[in-house]
N, C-alpha and C positions, 0 to 999 in steps of 0.2 A: 550671636555667642550659644551655643547648647548650653543646658542646664548641667549638663555634666561636666563639661568644661569650663563653666565659672565656678562650680563647687570644688573642683581639683586646685583652680587657680587662687581661689580663697583657701583652700587647704595649705598650698606654698606659702600664699604671703602670711598665713598663721604661724605654721613652723618656722619662718624668717623671725619671727616676733613683731610681725605687722598687725594693727588694727585695720578692717578694712570698712569703711564708711560709705562708699557708693561704687556703683560700677556703671559702664556704658556701654553697650553692645554695636557692633559695627560688621556688615557685610559689603565687601567689595569684591569683584573678579580678579583686579588687577590692584595692588597698593599702590598708593600715591607715591611719586617719586620723592617729594620733598617732605611728606609728615607722616607717611604711611596709611594713613585715613585721609579723605577728603578734607575741606578747609571747615566746611560746615561741623563737621564731627569733630575736628579738632577744637574748633570755639566752644563746642558744647563741652567737650573736657575740660577746657581752660576755666568755663564758667562754673563747674560742678567741682572742680580742685578750689575756685574761691570761695563756693558758696558752704564747704565743709572744712575751708582750713586745711586741707590735705596738704603732706611736706613729702609725697611720694606717688608716682603715676608708675603702676606695672603694664605693661605691655606684653598680652599674652601669644606673642610670636617673634621670632628674632627680626629685630630693625638694624638699620644701617647707622652708623655713626653720624651721617649726615641729618637723617630723618629724629635720631637722637636728639641731637642739637637743636633742631627746630622746634621738635615739640617741648624740650625745656623753655626754649624763647616764649613760645605761647603761653605755656601753664604756669610759669614762674617758678617752677621748682623742678625736683630732680626726677627723670625717668628713666627705666630701668626695662630690659626686654625678660622673656623668659630663661634664656640662658643665663642671664647675671643673677638673675633669683636664686636659680638651682646652684650655682656657684655660691652665692652666699650661706645657702641653707647647710652644704657640704663642710664650707669652713666652719661652720657651729658645731658640725657633728664629728669630725677628724679628731681622731683623740691619740694614735698611734703616730710613730715617726714617718713612717711611709703614707699613711694618709694624708698627714700635713703637708707633703712634699708633692703628692698627687694634685691636692686642691691649691697649691700656689702656682706648680705649672701649669693648670687649666685657666687659672685666674689670669696668669701673664700674658699667656697666649689670646685670651680675649681683651686683654688691659692694650695690644700693641697695635689690634685694629680700631682702637679709639683714642691713639695718643695727636690723632690730627685735630682732634676736636679743640684741646686747648693750647695749641702751639702752631698754628696756621700762618701764624705774622711771622715767626719765624724760620720758616723752613724756606731754604735755601736752593730751591728748582729752577727756577727760571733766572736769565739772563737779562742786560739790559742796563741803563745809565739808572745809577743809583740802588740796583738791586745785587751788586757784587758783596756780598757780606765778607768780611775777614774769619778765615776759619770754619768750624764746624758750629751749627746752628745748635741752639738748646734743644730742636724734636731732632734732631740728628744722634744727639748724645743719648736722649732717650731711649732711641730705638737703639743704640751700640749696647748699651748699659742694660736694658732688656733682653737683648740678645744672648749677651753674656750670662745672664742669669738663667735665663731657659737652657743654655747648653749644661751649665754648671748643674741645675734640677736633673737633667736627662741623664747626666754621668751618676749622678748618685742615685736616682733611681735604679738604674742598670746595674749597680752594685746590689741594690737592696732584691733587684730581680735575682740577680745570681743565687744570695743566698736562700730565698724561696723556692728556687729550683734546688738546691742542695736538699732543703728539707723534704719536699714534694720525691726527689730521689731516694731519699732514707724510707718515705712511707712505701715505695714501690718495691724496695728489697724487701722491706719487711712483709710484702704484700698485704697490706690492710688496705681494702676499698675505700675510696672516699666518696663521701656522699655528700652533695650539695643543696642547699635550700634555694631555689633561686624563684623569683615571683615578682609580679607588681610590687609598687610601695605601697606600706600600709596594709599588706594583706594578712597581717598576722604570724610574719617568720620567724620572727624572734620570738615570741611567746612560745610558739610550736616549739622550736629549737631547745627553749629553757625547759620545757615538759617533756621533751625527748630524754635530755641528757641531765636531766635535774639541775641547772645551771641558774645563775642572777645575772644572766646579761641584760642591758639594759634596753626595755621594749617601753614604747609608748603609742598612743593614739594619733601619732602625726606622721607626715610623710616624712622617709628618709632619716628613721629615728637610728637608723643603723648605716653605719657608713664603713667601718671596718671590719675584713673579714673576722670571724671567730672560729675555734675549730675545738671540737671536743670527741673524746673517746665513747662510743653509745657500742652497747652490747647485746646484739639480735639472738632472742631465742633460735635454738637450732641452728645457727651459721656462726657466729663468732663475734668478732670486734670489728666494727668499721670506724672511720672518722668522719663525724659531722660537721659540715661547714656553713655558719649563717653568713649569708654576702649581703651587697649593698640590692637595693629594690631598684626594679626598671621604672620606667615612666614613658608614656606618651610624648614623642619629638626631643626625646634626648638628643643633644646635640651631639653630632660625630667627633667633635672636639674632645667633650669630655669622654666618650667612649676611649678614644685613644688614650688620654693620661691616665685611664684607670684601668689600663689594659692587663697590667701586671696582676692585679688583686682579680679582674675577671677570667684572668689563666686559670686560676683557683676553679671557676666553672667548666672551663674548656677543657680542661685534663681530669675531672673527676670521671669515677666510674659508676656514677649513677645520680640522676637528678630528682630530686622533691620539687615538683612545681607546684607552687602555693599560690590561691587565688582565691577573693574575697567572695564566699557563697553568698552574702546578704546584699552585695553591691548589684543592681540593674546592668551595670555593662560589664560584665564578669566575661561574657564572650569577646567583648572588643580588648580588655586587657589581659586576657590569655592569648590574642592574636599577636597584641604589641609585645610581649615575652617571647613569643615565637619568632619574631622580627631579630629581636636583640640577640637571641640565641643564634641565629643564623649567619648575624654577621660578624660573632666572635666565634664561628665554627663549632657549634656544640649542638647541633640539631640531631646529631645522629649518636648521641647517647643516651642509651636507655632511661626511661623516667616513669614516674608514678605520679598523678594528677592528684593535688589534695583540694578540694573544697573547704576552706577552712572560715570559722562563723559561721556555723549550720545554727548555733543556740540563737544567732539575730536573725537567720533567715527563717526561720521555723522549720526546717526541714529535718530528717531523720538521719543520723550519724550513721556511718558505715558503708561499705561497699557498694555504688552503686551498677546496677544491672543495664547491659548493652553493650554497643559497640562505638569506641573510641578510639580513632586513627593514631592518637599521641599514649596511647597507653591506658592501664586500668584509671579509674575513678574513686576516691574514697572520701567521703564527707566528714569532717571531723570538727572537734570546738577545743582551741587549744585553753581556751578559760576554763571550761568546764572537765575537760579531758576525755569526753567522748568521741570514741573512734580512733583514737591513737594506738590502742592496741593490734587494730586490724592493719593501721599503717607498718607496725613493727613485724607484723607475721607476713603482711605483703611484700615488703621489703628485702625481708630475710630469703622469703621465696624467690623472689626475680632475680636475687645475689648469688643464691646456691643453684639457681638453672644455668649459671655461666660453669658451674663444677662439676665433675665426674668422677665417680666412684674408683680408687687406685688402692691397689696393696702393695706395700713395700714389703721384702725378706731380704735381710743383710746378717751378717755377722753380727753379735752382741758385742764384739772389741770396737765398732763403728759408733763410738759415743758422740762424738761430734756430728756426725751424718744423723744420728737420732735427733739432735738438739736443734738441727738446721729442720729438720722434716716437720717438728713440733711449731718451729716458728714461721715457718712458710706454708703450712695446710692447716688443716682442721681437721685434727685426728679423732676419729670414731671409736676406734677400737684397737687397743696393742696385748699381744699376747708372745709367748715363748714355744719355739714349736720343740719336738722330740731332739733335733740336732742340736739344740742350743742357741738357734737363730732367733732374731727378733722380727715379728711380724705385726705390722702397723697397716690398719684400713684408715682409710682418710678421703676427703673431699679435695681436689686440686683442680686450678684453672690452667687453661694453656700454656700462658706466660710462664705459672710456677712451675710447669713440668720441665720447660726448656733450662729454668732456673736450677732445678734440681740435677740435670743430666750434666750442668757445667761445674758443680760443686765436685774438688779434688777427689775427695775420699769416696764418689759414686763409681759403681759399676752398672754396666746396662743389663747386668743378669739380677739386678735388685730391682728392677720391675716386674711387676705384677700385676696387671691390670683385668679386671673383670670384663668378658665381652658383651656387647649388646644384643648380637645377634643370637648368639648360643648362650644360653644360661647357664650350662652344665660345662661350661668349657673355660679354662685360664689361659689369656695370652700372654706370652711372655715377649715384652716389647725391648727389642735392642737395635739401637741406632743404625739406620738403613735396612734392616731387616724385621720380620714378624713370623713368627710359627706359632702354631696351635697347639695345645695338649690337652687330650681331655682328661677330666678330671672322675677319679676314681669313685 
């Protein structure tokens, strides 16, 4: 086991409330079918448990129910794997109704593969004299009840997902961009979130301190309001079942307009952690979203805060310190510039009687200037992105002649854009 793996497993155990008293490393090309590790290593683990009077053994790999049972018989104490440990931490961190439902669903799915451990003697899967039991066995009853509970949780989560989708739809209608903070667990995402939006969400120097997503409004200079979302951290070897159970939460990431990828600049394995984040983003279909890489905790790494020069294939990189606040202004500025690049300047000219249309333009765009022409018409200069242009055109009070967009190729020309046609008129 590498030192970084041991340190991460120790952090996970401490986050779950355990006290680490000893560790045993093992290297095998192929896991042992019965005990995962070899017989000699299993005996060494049992001796270490007896020596330190330990009550729990944590295996830093997924193990099968049979391997778990055999190790418990050898060590005379409870044995869990990495998946079960992460589930226990999630159960401690869940605060919202949706988070608790997601944790319970993941736990039940994991438990459904472990039922055979306790009820092997009651399963009625074989025939023969003396083996035909009357009716349903206890194991089959537990499986049926677990299946009913899992389907019930899935139905409740689907309803919560519909509600989350409606809220997301309302944000899209208002054209307020969503910026999601993602990254490896314990990279300082919540601390950065609190600094940017002046919030007081829970943050601690522990793995998976944040489980439920939190959203706040953030005003960016020169751009306007955005919705900043703090999400659950990623980790190496995150079980696929957990990703599926938390898919509705991760949808906030996959549907975001922009990503802030936060990494711990003081961690020697920061590149490996960023690669793991990229892997999870690929799994949920979020690699296409524009992003800004933030190397947090530069005060601990001893490096200078600010924009890092050089070519980065994932986007620009900024070193920050959420504890001291260094580099955060550069994050706000770069984020505003990145979001503004998707907008283009447009000019609207319409009768002053169209008060409802004026209100919608203010709600959907970033207005830079408003004036009244000699003919008494309202002239509004604003920054608009492509999806918003379509929304404005579908407004019932809007007419195609209201569009006046400044051309990029001819600075001294005004382009009148109508549905299905374009004509250019020279400016005086």
